[in-house]
N, CA, C and O atoms as a DFTB+ gen file, in Angstrom:
548 C
 N C O
     1  1     133.945     212.125     151.304
     2  2     132.745     211.331     151.386
     3  2     132.612     210.826     152.818
     4  3     133.222     209.821     153.185
     5  1     131.832     211.508     153.610
     6  2     131.720     211.175     155.030
     7  2     130.900     209.927     155.283
     8  3     131.324     209.043     156.028
     9  1     129.733     209.847     154.673
    10  2     128.835     208.716     154.886
    11  2     128.494     208.082     153.547
    12  3     127.450     208.381     152.967
    13  1     129.364     207.209     153.050
    14  2     129.092     206.608     151.743
    15  2     127.883     205.680     151.796
    16  3     127.591     205.067     152.823
    17  1     127.187     205.592     150.657
    18  2     126.092     204.629     150.555
    19  2     126.694     203.234     150.494
    20  3     127.905     203.088     150.323
    21  1     125.865     202.210     150.633
    22  2     126.344     200.817     150.556
    23  2     127.057     200.574     149.234
    24  3     128.123     199.958     149.209
    25  1     126.472     201.059     148.119
    26  2     127.081     200.849     146.805
    27  2     128.429     201.556     146.703
    28  3     129.393     200.993     146.184
    29  1     128.494     202.803     147.202
    30  2     129.754     203.533     147.175
    31  2     130.802     202.827     148.035
    32  3     131.967     202.717     147.650
    33  1     130.370     202.351     149.201
    34  2     131.292     201.670     150.099
    35  2     131.849     200.408     149.451
    36  3     133.032     200.104     149.603
    37  1     131.008     199.673     148.731
    38  2     131.448     198.439     148.075
    39  2     132.473     198.748     146.987
    40  3     133.377     197.950     146.741
    41  1     132.333     199.916     146.328
    42  2     133.233     200.274     145.240
    43  2     134.540     200.898     145.739
    44  3     135.489     201.039     144.968
    45  1     134.596     201.267     147.008
    46  2     135.772     201.940     147.540
    47  2     136.935     200.969     147.740
    48  3     136.746     199.774     147.967
    49  1     138.128     201.519     147.649
    50  2     139.336     200.751     147.976
    51  2     139.636     200.998     149.452
    52  3     139.611     202.138     149.915
    53  1     139.921     199.919     150.190
    54  2     140.160     200.010     151.628
    55  2     141.568     199.541     151.949
    56  3     142.072     198.591     151.349
    57  1     142.194     200.216     152.899
    58  2     143.536     199.848     153.359
    59  2     143.466     199.378     154.804
    60  3     142.849     200.032     155.644
    61  1     144.094     198.250     155.092
    62  2     144.159     197.735     156.458
    63  2     145.236     198.540     157.182
    64  3     146.407     198.505     156.806
    65  1     144.829     199.262     158.221
    66  2     145.780     200.119     158.948
    67  2     146.082     199.600     160.358
    68  3     146.724     200.283     161.156
    69  1     145.610     198.377     160.655
    70  2     145.960     197.782     161.943
    71  2     144.750     197.253     162.689
    72  3     143.608     197.375     162.244
    73  1     145.037     196.667     163.825
    74  2     143.995     196.083     164.662
    75  2     143.389     197.137     165.575
    76  3     144.085     198.038     166.043
    77  1     142.092     197.021     165.825
    78  2     141.440     197.915     166.777
    79  2     142.144     197.814     168.127
    80  3     142.339     198.822     168.808
    81  1     142.521     196.611     168.509
    82  2     143.166     196.384     169.811
    83  2     144.497     197.131     169.936
    84  3     144.955     197.383     171.051
    85  1     145.123     197.489     168.810
    86  2     146.392     198.229     168.844
    87  2     146.204     199.727     169.022
    88  3     147.166     200.447     169.291
    89  1     144.971     200.202     168.872
    90  2     144.679     201.621     169.091
    91  2     144.378     201.812     170.573
    92  3     143.585     201.060     171.140
    93  1     144.988     202.794     171.202
    94  2     144.677     203.014     172.617
    95  2     143.253     203.512     172.791
    96  3     142.812     204.399     172.059
    97  1     142.523     202.946     173.760
    98  2     141.185     203.460     174.055
    99  2     141.321     204.918     174.463
   100  3     142.220     205.282     175.221
   101  1     140.423     205.742     173.956
   102  2     140.441     207.186     174.206
   103  2     141.763     207.807     173.753
   104  3     142.301     208.704     174.402
   105  1     142.273     207.308     172.625
   106  2     143.529     207.805     172.088
   107  2     143.527     207.755     170.571
   108  3     142.485     207.578     169.941
   109  1     144.712     207.915     169.997
   110  2     144.835     207.968     168.539
   111  2     146.155     207.385     168.068
   112  3     147.101     207.217     168.837
   113  1     146.184     207.088     166.800
   114  2     147.390     206.638     166.104
   115  2     147.499     207.485     164.842
   116  3     146.492     207.765     164.191
   117  1     148.705     207.889     164.498
   118  2     148.915     208.737     163.320
   119  2     149.406     207.889     162.155
   120  3     150.282     207.036     162.301
   121  1     148.816     208.151     161.001
   122  2     149.266     207.515     159.766
   123  2     149.857     208.618     158.896
   124  3     149.171     209.566     158.513
   125  1     151.129     208.476     158.596
   126  2     151.828     209.471     157.777
   127  2     151.406     209.334     156.328
   128  3     151.174     208.233     155.829
   129  1     151.312     210.459     155.672
   130  2     151.008     210.473     154.243
   131  2     152.314     210.556     153.468
   132  3     153.268     211.206     153.893
   133  1     152.336     209.889     152.331
   134  2     153.545     209.877     151.512
   135  2     153.774     211.214     150.815
   136  3     154.913     211.594     150.545
   137  1     152.684     211.923     150.527
   138  2     152.792     213.190     149.798
   139  2     153.123     214.320     150.762
   140  3     152.345     214.595     151.675
   141  1     154.266     214.983     150.577
   142  2     154.639     216.083     151.465
   143  2     153.647     217.234     151.385
   144  3     153.013     217.459     150.355
   145  1     153.526     217.957     152.493
   146  2     152.676     219.135     152.522
   147  2     151.236     218.868     152.905
   148  3     150.450     219.808     153.021
   149  1     150.866     217.609     153.105
   150  2     149.508     217.291     153.527
   151  2     149.517     216.888     154.989
   152  3     150.449     216.238     155.461
   153  1     148.472     217.277     155.700
   154  2     148.344     216.881     157.105
   155  2     148.232     215.366     157.187
   156  3     147.643     214.736     156.308
   157  1     148.798     214.778     158.244
   158  2     148.699     213.343     158.463
   159  2     147.260     212.963     158.798
   160  3     146.418     213.833     159.021
   161  1     146.987     211.674     158.831
   162  2     145.665     211.158     159.185
   163  2     145.746     210.598     160.600
   164  3     146.651     209.823     160.911
   165  1     144.820     210.980     161.446
   166  2     144.758     210.457     162.817
   167  2     143.578     209.501     162.912
   168  3     142.455     209.846     162.544
   169  1     143.840     208.300     163.407
   170  2     142.791     207.316     163.647
   171  2     142.500     207.344     165.142
   172  3     143.365     207.015     165.953
   173  1     141.289     207.735     165.503
   174  2     140.881     207.860     166.906
   175  2     140.040     206.672     167.324
   176  3     139.268     206.128     166.534
   177  1     140.203     206.275     168.585
   178  2     139.361     205.234     169.165
   179  2     138.700     205.788     170.420
   180  3     139.366     206.304     171.318
   181  1     137.390     205.670     170.461
   182  2     136.665     206.091     171.653
   183  2     136.585     204.889     172.595
   184  3     137.263     203.883     172.385
   185  1     135.764     204.999     173.618
   186  2     135.554     203.868     174.528
   187  2     134.991     202.709     173.714
   188  3     134.017     202.895     172.985
   189  1     135.570     201.531     173.818
   190  2     135.101     200.383     173.042
   191  2     135.806     200.309     171.706
   192  3     137.014     200.532     171.618
   193  1     135.044     199.994     170.655
   194  2     135.662     199.793     169.344
   195  2     135.224     200.800     168.291
   196  3     135.362     200.528     167.099
   197  1     134.706     201.946     168.690
   198  2     134.317     202.968     167.724
   199  2     135.562     203.728     167.290
   200  3     136.329     204.213     168.122
   201  1     135.756     203.825     165.967
   202  2     136.943     204.486     165.423
   203  2     136.538     205.544     164.400
   204  3     135.497     205.445     163.750
   205  1     137.395     206.558     164.279
   206  2     137.180     207.667     163.353
   207  2     138.511     208.048     162.716
   208  3     139.573     207.843     163.304
   209  1     138.443     208.608     161.497
   210  2     139.638     209.096     160.809
   211  2     139.465     210.574     160.483
   212  3     138.505     210.968     159.820
   213  1     140.409     211.389     160.960
   214  2     140.392     212.831     160.715
   215  2     141.790     213.294     160.328
   216  3     142.787     212.632     160.617
   217  1     141.836     214.448     159.665
   218  2     143.134     215.085     159.463
   219  2     143.695     215.419     160.830
   220  3     142.961     215.834     161.726
   221  1     144.990     215.239     160.988
   222  2     145.630     215.455     162.280
   223  2     146.061     216.911     162.439
   224  3     147.240     217.209     162.630
   225  1     145.085     217.804     162.355
   226  2     145.379     219.223     162.542
   227  2     144.112     219.942     162.979
   228  3     143.044     219.758     162.394
   229  1     144.240     220.741     163.987
   230  2     143.115     221.535     164.465
   231  2     142.844     222.655     163.463
   232  3     143.790     223.234     162.928
   233  1     141.576     222.975     163.196
   234  2     141.283     224.057     162.249
   235  2     141.665     225.437     162.780
   236  3     141.669     226.403     162.017
   237  1     141.983     225.551     164.057
   238  2     142.321     226.834     164.666
   239  2     143.752     227.249     164.327
   240  3     143.965     228.213     163.591
   241  1     144.725     226.525     164.861
   242  2     146.132     226.874     164.637
   243  2     146.971     225.679     164.181
   244  3     148.199     225.732     164.229
   245  1     146.314     224.603     163.737
   246  2     147.046     223.461     163.191
   247  2     147.606     222.506     164.228
   248  3     148.464     221.686     163.902
   249  1     147.146     222.588     165.464
   250  2     147.643     221.691     166.511
   251  2     147.373     220.231     166.190
   252  3     146.405     219.923     165.496
   253  1     148.215     219.324     166.685
   254  2     148.071     217.889     166.406
   255  2     146.928     217.271     167.225
   256  3     147.092     216.994     168.413
   257  1     145.797     217.061     166.600
   258  2     144.642     216.510     167.313
   259  2     144.936     215.141     167.911
   260  3     144.359     214.777     168.936
   261  1     145.832     214.376     167.280
   262  2     146.171     213.037     167.785
   263  2     146.790     213.088     169.178
   264  3     146.813     212.078     169.881
   265  1     147.286     214.245     169.579
   266  2     147.884     214.396     170.909
   267  2     146.883     214.965     171.917
   268  3     147.229     215.217     173.071
   269  1     145.641     215.165     171.472
   270  2     144.612     215.710     172.342
   271  2     143.955     214.649     173.201
   272  3     144.266     213.462     173.101
   273  1     143.049     215.094     174.040
   274  2     142.316     214.193     174.933
   275  2     140.996     213.816     174.274
   276  3     140.206     214.682     173.898
   277  1     140.767     212.502     174.136
   278  2     139.514     211.993     173.575
   279  2     138.536     211.777     174.720
   280  3     138.864     211.138     175.720
   281  1     137.331     212.317     174.563
   282  2     136.286     212.118     175.565
   283  2     134.967     212.032     174.821
   284  3     134.677     212.853     173.950
   285  1     134.172     211.032     175.171
   286  2     132.928     210.829     174.437
   287  2     133.212     210.657     172.961
   288  3     133.995     209.790     172.574
   289  1     132.583     211.477     172.134
   290  2     132.771     211.432     170.677
   291  2     133.509     212.678     170.197
   292  3     133.309     213.129     169.069
   293  1     134.364     213.233     171.059
   294  2     135.115     214.457     170.729
   295  2     136.582     214.303     171.101
   296  3     136.967     213.420     171.867
   297  1     137.389     215.199     170.528
   298  2     138.790     215.320     170.927
   299  2     139.042     216.797     171.230
   300  3     138.543     217.679     170.531
   301  1     139.823     217.054     172.283
   302  2     140.204     218.424     172.638
   303  2     141.611     218.676     172.110
   304  3     142.536     217.921     172.407
   305  1     141.767     219.735     171.331
   306  2     143.082     220.084     170.798
   307  2     144.024     220.368     171.961
   308  3     143.647     221.057     172.909
   309  1     145.259     219.838     171.898
   310  2     146.200     220.046     173.002
   311  2     146.741     221.470     173.106
   312  3     147.336     221.823     174.124
   313  1     146.551     222.287     172.086
   314  2     147.104     223.645     172.137
   315  2     146.180     224.648     172.810
   316  3     146.605     225.380     173.703
   317  1     144.923     224.689     172.391
   318  2     144.015     225.718     172.901
   319  2     142.667     225.160     173.325
   320  3     141.714     225.914     173.521
   321  1     142.582     223.838     173.468
   322  2     141.402     223.153     173.985
   323  2     140.159     223.273     173.109
   324  3     139.043     223.116     173.604
   325  1     140.332     223.547     171.818
   326  2     139.168     223.509     170.931
   327  2     138.647     222.084     170.927
   328  3     139.433     221.137     170.914
   329  1     137.332     221.922     170.937
   330  2     136.727     220.598     170.890
   331  2     136.250     220.305     169.474
   332  3     135.557     221.116     168.859
   333  1     136.630     219.138     168.965
   334  2     136.295     218.731     167.601
   335  2     135.454     217.464     167.665
   336  3     135.825     216.496     168.329
   337  1     134.316     217.476     166.968
   338  2     133.459     216.294     166.869
   339  2     134.162     215.262     165.979
   340  3     134.521     215.561     164.840
   341  1     134.354     214.050     166.503
   342  2     135.068     213.027     165.742
   343  2     134.282     212.564     164.512
   344  3     134.883     212.265     163.480
   345  1     132.972     212.499     164.603
   346  2     132.169     212.012     163.482
   347  2     132.154     212.981     162.304
   348  3     132.141     212.550     161.151
   349  1     132.156     214.281     162.579
   350  2     132.011     215.268     161.502
   351  2     133.274     216.089     161.249
   352  3     133.417     216.686     160.183
   353  1     134.186     216.124     162.215
   354  2     135.377     216.966     162.086
   355  2     135.097     218.429     162.367
   356  3     135.955     219.277     162.118
   357  1     133.916     218.746     162.880
   358  2     133.490     220.122     163.104
   359  2     133.811     220.590     164.521
   360  3     133.621     219.854     165.489
   361  1     134.296     221.812     164.626
   362  2     134.560     222.409     165.935
   363  2     133.241     222.686     166.640
   364  3     132.243     223.039     166.011
   365  1     133.258     222.519     167.962
   366  2     132.073     222.756     168.785
   367  2     131.963     224.252     169.062
   368  3     132.961     224.903     169.374
   369  1     130.741     224.803     168.948
   370  2     130.492     226.230     169.191
   371  2     130.939     226.612     170.595
   372  3     130.785     225.820     171.525
   373  1     131.480     227.787     170.762
   374  2     131.434     228.927     169.857
   375  2     132.545     228.925     168.813
   376  3     132.597     229.821     167.971
   377  1     133.440     227.926     168.854
   378  2     134.515     227.858     167.866
   379  2     133.951     227.424     166.520
   380  3     132.902     226.784     166.451
   381  1     134.662     227.783     165.449
   382  2     134.208     227.453     164.107
   383  2     135.361     226.912     163.294
   384  3     136.488     227.397     163.389
   385  1     135.071     225.906     162.496
   386  2     136.073     225.300     161.638
   387  2     135.811     223.816     161.496
   388  3     135.074     223.219     162.280
   389  1     136.424     223.234     160.488
   390  2     136.228     221.812     160.201
   391  2     137.519     221.218     159.685
   392  3     138.288     221.879     158.987
   393  1     137.751     219.958     160.037
   394  2     138.845     219.192     159.449
   395  2     138.243     218.054     158.638
   396  3     137.120     217.620     158.894
   397  1     138.985     217.587     157.678
   398  2     138.539     216.507     156.789
   399  2     138.389     215.209     157.576
   400  3     139.200     214.901     158.449
   401  1     137.348     214.459     157.256
   402  2     137.145     213.117     157.819
   403  2     137.086     212.115     156.669
   404  3     136.795     212.481     155.530
   405  1     137.367     210.840     156.980
   406  2     137.298     209.782     155.978
   407  2     136.562     208.579     156.523
   408  3     136.548     208.345     157.732
   409  1     135.942     207.805     155.621
   410  2     135.263     206.585     156.054
   411  2     136.250     205.548     156.598
   412  3     137.366     205.393     156.100
   413  1     135.804     204.862     157.615
   414  2     136.519     203.725     158.202
   415  2     135.515     202.613     158.383
   416  3     134.309     202.857     158.426
   417  1     135.996     201.420     158.486
   418  2     135.140     200.318     158.914
   419  2     136.001     199.320     159.672
   420  3     137.222     199.286     159.518
   421  1     135.351     198.518     160.485
   422  2     136.047     197.497     161.256
   423  2     135.519     196.149     160.806
   424  3     134.313     195.902     160.813
   425  1     136.443     195.280     160.413
   426  2     136.083     193.922     160.000
   427  2     137.032     192.955     160.670
   428  3     138.249     193.058     160.521
   429  1     136.471     192.017     161.405
   430  2     137.298     191.006     162.057
   431  2     138.340     191.608     162.993
   432  3     139.444     191.079     163.125
   433  1     137.984     192.717     163.642
   434  2     138.905     193.368     164.564
   435  2     139.976     194.212     163.896
   436  3     140.853     194.744     164.576
   437  1     139.920     194.345     162.574
   438  2     140.894     195.138     161.818
   439  2     140.253     196.446     161.380
   440  3     139.074     196.478     161.027
   441  1     141.032     197.527     161.404
   442  2     140.553     198.845     160.981
   443  2     140.896     199.020     159.508
   444  3     142.055     198.904     159.109
   445  1     139.870     199.301     158.706
   446  2     140.049     199.544     157.279
   447  2     139.741     201.006     156.997
   448  3     138.669     201.505     157.339
   449  1     140.685     201.680     156.375
   450  2     140.585     203.102     156.066
   451  2     140.390     203.274     154.569
   452  3     141.039     202.594     153.774
   453  1     139.498     204.179     154.181
   454  2     139.306     204.481     152.762
   455  2     140.636     204.951     152.180
   456  3     141.271     205.855     152.721
   457  1     141.052     204.335     151.078
   458  2     142.344     204.636     150.471
   459  2     142.491     206.106     150.094
   460  3     143.604     206.631     150.059
   461  1     141.369     206.774     149.812
   462  2     141.419     208.194     149.444
   463  2     142.051     209.047     150.545
   464  3     142.563     210.131     150.264
   465  1     142.022     208.578     151.781
   466  2     142.593     209.342     152.896
   467  2     144.091     209.545     152.715
   468  3     144.627     210.587     153.092
   469  1     144.760     208.570     152.147
   470  2     146.204     208.682     151.982
   471  2     146.607     209.239     150.629
   472  3     147.765     209.605     150.426
   473  1     145.656     209.306     149.697
   474  2     145.974     209.814     148.366
   475  2     146.016     211.333     148.329
   476  3     146.623     211.925     147.437
   477  1     145.359     211.969     149.317
   478  2     145.345     213.424     149.350
   479  2     144.145     214.036     148.675
   480  3     144.043     215.261     148.604
   481  1     143.208     213.207     148.163
   482  2     142.026     213.747     147.494
   483  2     141.194     214.574     148.468
   484  3     140.783     214.079     149.518
   485  1     140.951     215.818     148.122
   486  2     140.094     216.680     148.931
   487  2     140.724     217.140     150.231
   488  3     140.040     217.715     151.079
   489  1     142.004     216.900     150.402
   490  2     142.652     217.246     151.664
   491  2     143.148     218.676     151.652
   492  3     143.542     219.209     150.614
   493  1     143.121     219.278     152.810
   494  2     143.666     220.625     152.970
   495  2     145.170     220.521     153.165
   496  3     145.652     219.506     153.668
   497  1     145.923     221.548     152.780
   498  2     147.353     221.519     153.036
   499  2     147.632     221.577     154.528
   500  3     146.824     222.079     155.308
   501  1     148.770     221.062     154.903
   502  2     149.156     221.103     156.311
   503  2     149.299     222.552     156.749
   504  3     149.781     223.390     155.987
   505  1     148.886     222.843     157.960
   506  2     148.997     224.179     158.531
   507  2     150.122     224.127     159.556
   508  3     150.138     223.225     160.393
   509  1     151.063     225.066     159.518
   510  2     152.098     225.030     160.542
   511  2     151.461     225.080     161.926
   512  3     150.603     225.918     162.204
   513  1     151.892     224.177     162.773
   514  2     151.319     224.108     164.125
   515  2     151.791     225.280     164.965
   516  3     152.905     225.780     164.804
   517  1     150.927     225.700     165.852
   518  2     151.265     226.706     166.844
   519  2     152.153     226.022     167.881
   520  3     151.807     224.930     168.334
   521  1     153.270     226.608     168.272
   522  2     154.127     225.966     169.260
   523  2     153.421     225.768     170.600
   524  3     152.512     226.522     170.947
   525  1     153.840     224.757     171.344
   526  2     153.233     224.447     172.630
   527  2     153.305     225.625     173.597
   528  3     152.529     225.695     174.550
   529  1     154.221     226.537     173.359
   530  2     154.343     227.710     174.224
   531  2     153.098     228.596     174.128
   532  3     152.844     229.439     174.989
   533  1     152.317     228.376     173.036
   534  2     151.105     229.175     172.856
   535  2     151.361     230.516     172.204
   536  3     150.421     231.279     171.985
   537  1     152.611     230.826     171.886
   538  2     152.962     232.091     171.246
   539  2     152.723     231.963     169.752
   540  3     153.656     231.718     168.988
   541  1     151.472     232.130     169.335
   542  2     151.075     231.875     167.954
   543  2     150.983     233.131     167.108
   544  3     150.731     233.047     165.906
   545  1     151.174     234.252     167.693
   546  2     151.127     235.485     166.928
   547  2     149.768     236.014     166.654
   548  3     149.630     237.055     166.013
């Protein structure tokens, strides 16, 4: 559920995952999932206090997006420089692919993540990452 309605948002369970001030500007923080085999959740912060939640894996070869460079409203995968839109999780053309995104909100300087992000609902399985050497086969 990328853009929940007001009613849906009110009915959702939210988890406090930390202060906005604790997230590095133009960076990310990883939240580990308890269920093995699922990609972790990366919380990204752009310039200012805009935050996004995405699966921490590039749709190309599974690279850790949380280790990429955040610029504007995108992150560049550290393995092969694929650019991913933070709002939609969609790769920028000519690349194709999407990663799961989850609703977030900021209240009183705290980042609240939709609880479904950690439950694994609708999540893709973790993809083995391509090694930094770039030898991905």
